[in-house]
N, C-alpha and C positions, 0 to 999 in steps of 0.2 A: 246307873244312878238316875240322873235326870237331865233334862235340857231346859234351862231357864229361858223363858221368852217373855216379851213385853207386849201388851196390847197396843193399838195404834195411838191412843192418848198418851200412854206412858212413853212410847217411843218418841213422840213429839216433844214431850217435856224433857226427856233425857238429851235429845238433840239440842234443844234450846239452852239447856243448862251447860252442855259441853261448850257451845259457842260462847256463852256469856262468861264462863269461868276461865277459859283458856284462849282468849283472843290473841295472845302473843305466841301461842304454841299450836299452830293448826294441825300438826301431826298428832298431837294428843287429842285434840278435839275430834279428829277424823277417827281415831281408834275408838273413842267413846261412842261416837255416832254409829260406827259399825257394830259395836256390841249391842247398842239399842235396837238396830235393825235385825241383826242375826241371832241375838240371844247368846247364851253361854252354855256350852256343852260341859256339864260338870264331870263327865266321865274323863275328859281330857285335861282337867285341872291338875296341876302338880303342886306339891308342898313347897313352901318357900325354902325350907332347909335343904330339901333335895336339890333345888336349883342353885343354892349357894354352894353346896359341895361340888356340884357338877362344874361350876365356874372356878373352882379352886379356892374359894374363900374359906377362911378358918371356921371351925365349929364355934358356935356361940358358947361362951362360959359365963359364970357369974362375975368373973373378973373383967370380962370384955363383952357385956351384953349388947352394946350398941355398935359393934363393929360391922360396917357395911350393912 
């Protein structure tokens, strides 16, 4: 598929936004900063429903669309 990367200006903007938006959650800011620096390998991305099922969460239905 592809590897999404950011140029140096975009990286800096993403880092600043992560720090500004998540000052109370340094772990989340760190993850977002890492994504800015390393990019995202789209070949390794997984579907949200696949992750839900792997964790034993119920399948979403129209009766319960917002479960977990």
